[in-house]
RONUPA-984147 format. One record per residue: residue in three letters; residue number from 1; x, y, z of N, C-alpha, C, O, CB in turn. Coordinates in steps of 0.2 Angstrom, whole numbers. Glycine has a CB too. Example, Ala and Ser with C-alpha at 12.3 -4.5 7.8 and 13.67 -1.06 7.14 Angstrom:
! residues 2
 type seq  n_c1  n_c2  n_c3 ca_c1 ca_c2 ca_c3  c_c1  c_c2  c_c3  o_c1  o_c2  o_c3 cb_c1 cb_c2 cb_c3
  ALA   1    66   -28    39    62   -22    39    66   -16    39    71   -17    42    57   -22    45
  SER   2    64   -11    35    68    -5    36    64     0    39    67     6    40    70    -3    29
! end
This chain:
! residues 71
 type seq  n_c1  n_c2  n_c3 ca_c1 ca_c2 ca_c3  c_c1  c_c2  c_c3  o_c1  o_c2  o_c3 cb_c1 cb_c2 cb_c3
  MET   1    22   127   -32    17   121   -33    14   119   -29    18   117   -24    17   115   -34
  PHE   2     8   119   -28     5   117   -22     5   107   -20     6   102   -24    -4   119   -24
  HIS   3     4   108   -13     7   103   -10    -1   100    -7    -2   103    -2    13   106    -4
  ARG   4    -5    97    -9   -11    92    -5   -10    87     0    -6    82     1   -15    87   -10
  LYS   5   -15    93     3   -17    87    11   -18    81     9   -23    80     5   -24    89    15
  ILE   6   -15    75    12   -18    70    12   -18    68    19   -14    69    23   -14    65     8
  LYS   7   -26    65    19   -30    64    24   -26    56    27   -24    52    23   -39    64    21
  LYS   8   -25    55    36   -23    50    37   -27    46    39   -31    47    44   -18    51    39
  GLU   9   -26    39    35   -30    34    37   -25    29    45   -20    31    47   -31    30    29
  ALA  10   -28    24    46   -27    18    49   -29    12    48   -35    11    47   -28    19    54
  TYR  11   -24     7    48   -27     2    47   -22    -3    53   -16    -2    55   -27    -1    39
  ASN  12   -26    -6    54   -26   -13    62   -17   -14    60   -17   -18    55   -33   -24    61
  LYS  13   -11   -13    63    -6   -14    63    -3   -21    66     2   -24    67    -3   -10    64
  ASP  14   -10   -24    69    -9   -29    73   -12   -35    70   -10   -40    73   -11   -27    79
  GLU  15   -15   -36    65   -19   -39    60   -19   -40    52   -21   -44    48   -24   -36    60
  GLN  16   -14   -35    52   -12   -32    42    -5   -30    43    -3   -26    47   -17   -25    38
  LYS  17    -3   -32    37     4   -31    33     4   -26    29    10   -24    30     6   -36    28
  PRO  18     3   -23    27     6   -19    20    10   -22    15    16   -23    16    11   -14    22
  VAL  19     6   -24     8     7   -25     4     8   -22    -4     3   -19    -6     5   -29     4
  ILE  20    13   -22    -7    13   -20   -16    13   -27   -17    18   -32   -16    23   -15   -20
  ARG  21     6   -28   -21     7   -34   -27     8   -31   -34     5   -26   -37     1   -40   -26
  SER  22    11   -34   -36    15   -32   -43    13   -40   -48    14   -46   -47    26   -29   -42
  SER  23    11   -36   -54     9   -41   -60    17   -42   -62    21   -38   -59     5   -38   -68
  ILE  24    19   -49   -67    23   -53   -65    23   -51   -74    28   -48   -76    23   -61   -61
  CYS  25    16   -51   -78    15   -49   -85    16   -42   -88    19   -41   -94    10   -51   -86
  THR  26    12   -38   -83     9   -32   -84    13   -28   -80    12   -22   -82     2   -31   -83
  GLY  27    17   -29   -76    19   -24   -70    17   -21   -67    20   -17   -63    23   -21   -69
  GLU  28     9   -20   -67     3   -16   -64     5   -18   -55     4   -23   -52    -6   -19   -67
  GLN  29     7   -12   -52     5   -12   -44     2   -11   -40     4    -6   -38     6   -12   -42
  VAL  30    -3   -14   -35    -6    -9   -30    -6   -12   -23    -5   -17   -20   -13    -7   -32
  ALA  31    -9    -6   -24    -6    -9   -13   -12    -9   -12   -17    -7   -15     0    -2    -6
  GLY  32   -12   -12    -3   -15   -13     0   -14   -17     8    -9   -17    12   -18   -14    -5
  PHE  33   -20   -21    10   -16   -24    17   -17   -31    17   -21   -35    12   -21   -21    26
  ARG  34   -14   -34    22   -15   -44    20   -17   -44    28   -15   -41    32    -6   -51    18
  ASP  35   -20   -48    27   -24   -49    31   -20   -56    35   -19   -61    34   -31   -50    27
  ILE  36   -16   -52    43    -9   -60    45   -12   -67    46   -10   -72    43    -6   -60    54
  HIS  37   -18   -67    49   -22   -75    52   -25   -78    44   -26   -84    44   -31   -75    59
  THR  38   -27   -73    39   -32   -76    35   -30   -78    28   -32   -82    24   -37   -73    35
  GLY  39   -25   -71    28   -21   -71    22   -24   -67    13   -21   -66     8   -18   -79    22
  LYS  40   -32   -68    16   -36   -62    12   -31   -54    13   -29   -51    18   -46   -61    18
  PHE  41   -30   -53     7   -27   -45     2   -33   -41     1   -38   -44    -2   -23   -47    -8
  THR  42   -33   -34     5   -38   -31     2   -34   -24    -1   -29   -21     3   -44   -31     6
  GLU  43   -36   -22    -7   -35   -19   -12   -35   -13    -8   -40   -13    -4   -40   -19   -18
  VAL  44   -31    -7    -8   -32     0    -6   -33     4   -11   -38     8   -12   -28     3    -2
  MET  45   -27     5   -16   -28    10   -22   -22     6   -28   -19     1   -27   -24    19   -18
  LEU  46   -22     9   -34   -18     8   -41   -10    12   -38   -10    18   -37   -23    12   -49
  ILE  47    -6     8   -37     0    11   -39     5    12   -47     8     8   -50     4     6   -35
  ARG  48     4    19   -50     3    20   -55    10    23   -55    13    22   -61    -3    23   -56
  ASN  49    14    27   -51    18    33   -51    22    31   -43    19    28   -39    13    40   -51
  ASN  50    28    34   -41    29    37   -37    26    43   -33    27    44   -27    33    38   -39
  ARG  51    24    46   -35    19    50   -32    15    47   -29    14    50   -24    17    54   -34
  ASP  52    11    40   -30     6    37   -32     8    32   -22     4    32   -17     6    32   -41
  MET  53    15    28   -21    16    23   -19    19    29   -12    19    27    -6    21    17   -24
  GLU  54    21    37   -13    23    41    -8    15    44    -5    14    45     1    27    48   -11
  GLU  55    10    44   -10     1    46    -5     1    37    -1    -1    37     5   -10    48   -13
  PHE  56     2    31    -5     3    29     0     5    28     6     0    29    10     3    26     0
  LEU  57    12    28     9    15    28    13    14    35    17    18    37    22    22    27    10
  GLU  58     9    39    16    11    44    20     0    43    23    -1    41    28    16    54    15
  ARG  59    -3    45    19   -10    40    23    -8    36    27   -10    36    33   -15    36    19
  TYR  60    -5    31    24    -6    26    30    -1    26    36    -1    22    40    -6    18    27
  ASP  61     3    30    35    10    29    40    16    25    42    19    23    48     8    30    44
  ILE  62    18    23    33    20    18    32    26    17    32    26    18    26    19    16    28
  ALA  63    31    16    33    36    16    31    41    12    27    40     6    29    37    17    34
  MET  64    45    12    22    45    10    16    48     2    17    46    -2    13    50    16    11
  GLU  65    52     2    23    53    -5    24    48   -10    31    48   -12    36    62    -5    27
  GLU  66    45    -9    28    36   -12    31    34   -14    28    31   -19    29    29   -10    34
  ILE  67    35   -12    21    32   -16    15    34   -19    12    39   -17     9    29   -16    11
  LYS  68    29   -29    11    31   -34    10    28   -33    -1    23   -31    -4    26   -40    16
  LYS  69    35   -34    -4    33   -35   -13    30   -42   -14    34   -46   -12    41   -35   -19
  GLU  70    22   -44   -16    21   -51   -18    22   -49   -25    23   -43   -27    14   -54   -15
  TRP  71    21   -56   -31    22   -57   -37    16   -60   -38    14   -63   -43    28   -59   -40
! end
């Protein structure tokens, strides 16, 4: 099985925090970043399965413990 190389991307850790937004009704999950000053959420990708979550964590070099989940 081939493992695809994921391009690393940066986010401003001083200004943003990683967030998973989850719909109470549908369970749909979206990964992104919330600005700690304005509260604005910037959507990055749809999380459909564990592979998508792993890709998000690897791409932005985030530990699972750093992510806040919101409903």
